[in-house]
N, C-alpha and C positions, 0 to 999 in steps of 0.2 A: 894665178894672179886674180882671175875673175872671181873665184870662190872667196878669196880673201876680201875683195871689195864688197861682195854681197854680205859677208859676215859682219864687216864693219858697219855697213848701212843698216843691217838688221839690228845690231846693238844700239846704234844711235836712235833708231826708231823706237825701240823698246824704252830707252832712257827718256825720250821725249814724251811718250805716252804716260809713263809712270809719273813724271814730273807734272804733267797737266792734271792727272787725277789726284795728286797729293796737294795741289795748290789750295791755299785757304780760300773760303767762299768769296766770290766776286759779286755778291748780291743775289746769286741764284739759289742760295740755301733757304730753307723755310724760316720764317720769322721766329717761330717758337724755338728753334734750335739755338739761336743767338741770344735769346732772352737771358739776362743775368751774366753773360759773358763779356769780359773786357776785350776790346780790340787791341792788338799788339801795336805798339807805337804811340798810343794815346796816354799821356801822362795822367796819373791819378792824384787827386788833391791830398795833401798831407796836412793833418790837423794835430794840434798840440793837446796832450792829455790834460784835463783839468785838475788832476791830482799830482802827477809827477813832472809834467811838462814835456815828456818825450813826444816827438812827432811820429805818427804812424799813419799809414794809408787809411783813408776814410772808410773803406770797405772792411777793414780788419778791426776797427774800433767799436765802441758801444756808445750809444747816445742815451742820455737821460734828460728828456726835455730839450732845453737849449744847450746843455753841457755835453762835452765829448770826453770819453775816457779810453785809455789804451786797452783795458781789459775789464772783465766783470768785477774782479775784486777791487780795483780802483774806483769803479762806479759806486760800489757798496761803501767803501771807505770815504769817498769824497762826499757822499750825501750825508754821512754821519758827522763829519767834521764841521764844526761851526766856525765860520770865518768872522773876525772882529769887525 
């Protein structure tokens, strides 16, 4: 019985250590590692494409001055099209 209890305690200890090591950074990670990374749980701004009107995350689209496009092809087509 004693050996079974020690085995269970050892497994719980191993689980706890692995969980602590795999936890996402709590501010103790180097600043350069998080540069450009989005934090989980933080919503990203959705912007409408200037050509087709589809809303895409701002980080996945293409900017051309003040206008925003969902892809490079729509940026190219949008700048060629003359609006009345």
